[in-house]
N, C-alpha and C positions, 0 to 999 in steps of 0.2 A: 296196509299203508300203500298209497298210490304214489308213483314217481312224481306226479304233479304237486304233491304235498311235501316234496323234499328239495334240498339244494345240494349241488355237486360239490364235493370237497377234494377229490383226487382219485387215484386208482392204485391197485395192488401191483407192485412191480416185480417182486421176486420173493423167494423163500430165504430163510436164514436158519441154518442149522437143521437138525433132524427132528426137533420136537414141535413142529407146527408153527414156528414163528414166521411172520410175513412182513415185508416192508411196504409201507404205504407212502406214495409220493403225493404230497399235498399241492393242489393247484388253487386252493383257497388261501388268500393272502394272510389272514390273521388266524392261522391254524392253531396257534398257541392258546387262543381264547375259546376253542371249541370244547364242548362237553362230549367226551368220547366213551361213555359207558356202553353205548350200543350204536352200531352203524348199520347201514343198509347197503347191500351189494346188489348190483343190477344183473339179472339173468333174463335174457330175452324180453326186455322192456318192462319187466316186473322187478320190484325190489324185495329182497329177502333179508330179515334182520339177523345180525350176528352180534352176540353179546361179547364185549371185550373183557377178558379176564385180567390182562395187564398190558401196559404199553409204555414206551419210552420215546419221547420226541427228540429229534436231532435238530441241529441248526441249519441243515441244508434242505429244508422243506420235506423232510422225510420223518417217519416214525416207525418203530418196530412194535408189532402187535401180536398178542396171543389172543385167540378167540376161544370161548368155551366150546368144548367137544371137538376141537381141532388140536390134537395132541401128537400128530406125527406128520412128517413131510409128505407122505402119500395122500393125506387128507387135504393138503393145501393146493393140489393141482387144479381143482375146479375154481379156486379163488384168483388165480393169476390173471392179470390184465383186466380184472373186473373194476368197473367204476364204483366209487364209494360215495354214499349220500348220507345226509342227516335230515331229520324232520325240520320243516320250516320253523317250528317253534323253538328250535335250538340255535337258530341263527343269531350270532352276537348282535347286540344293539349297535347301531351306527351312530357316529357322532354327527352333529349338524353339519351339513355341507358335504358329507362323504358321498361319493358317487362311484358306481362300478360300471364297467362296460356292459355287463349283463342287464343293467337298468335301461339300456337302449331298446329293448324289445318293445314293440308297439310305436316307436318313434317313426315319423315320416322323414325319409331321407331326400335331401336336395343336393344334387351334384352341381358344382360351379359351372360346368359346361352343358350337361344334358338336362338340367332342370330337375323337376320332381321325379324320383324313381319309384317310390312306393313306401309302404310301411314295413319295418323290420319284423319279420314273422318269427325269427329265431336268432339267438346269439349262441354260437357254438364255442365251446371252450376246448382249445387244444393246448398242448404244452407250449408255453411261452407266447401264446397268441389267441386272441378272440376274433371270431369271424361272424360278420353280419350276413344273414340270408334275407333277400328281398325279392318278392315276386315282381317281375318286370317284363312287360310285353310277352305274357304267357309263358315265361320261363323263370327259373330261379337264378338270381345272380348272387355271387358271394364276394365279399371283400373284407380285408382285415380292418379291425378297429384299432387304430393307434394314432399317436399325435401327429404323424406325418400326413395322414389322410383327413383327419377330423379338423375342420376349420373352426366350427363353433357348434353349440347346441343350446336349445332353449327348453328348460325343464317344464315351464308353465304351459307352453304350446306343444310340447313333445315333438320338436323338430330337431333334425341333425343335418348340419351343412358340412359337406365333404368335397374334396377335390380328389377324384379317383385317378389312379395312374393312367397315363395315356394308353389307349387301346384295350383297357380292361373290359369295358362294355361291349366292344366289338367281338371279343371272344365269345360272349354269350348270345349276341344278336345276329352275327353273321351266319347265314345258312350255308351249309356245305353242299 
């Protein structure tokens, strides 16, 4: 399995108890709808399958998981802070009109003051925030994707209109 054929759902935060149980923090909004019989953990840009022997979801975007062959706390050390993925075919069906920040990858960004900035090459998922990465004037600029910055978007033409915070572009374009 290749990481490009997967979607990100969260990361392993900590161990629980001595019998190999780990806590997974979900950054995927509809985590209750996920099929969690097997997950992939990222190791150096590659994904490795882990079969789930049991799990219990919590209401605070977390779940407690036991993986096959991980039966002691010592075996969980290599799992901590690892990103967790599922294959794309396990992504829940979207309802009509549903749109996620990650869908902005490939959109052309236009700032209200600076004009066209370029195409979003990547949308990074961080806890509580999504970040757009755009090649601009031979550098990469990054800005948060949120309602305060996004003015509008056009799905048909793949354009995103934003008003970036004052001075943000200067940080990336000013030579030292």
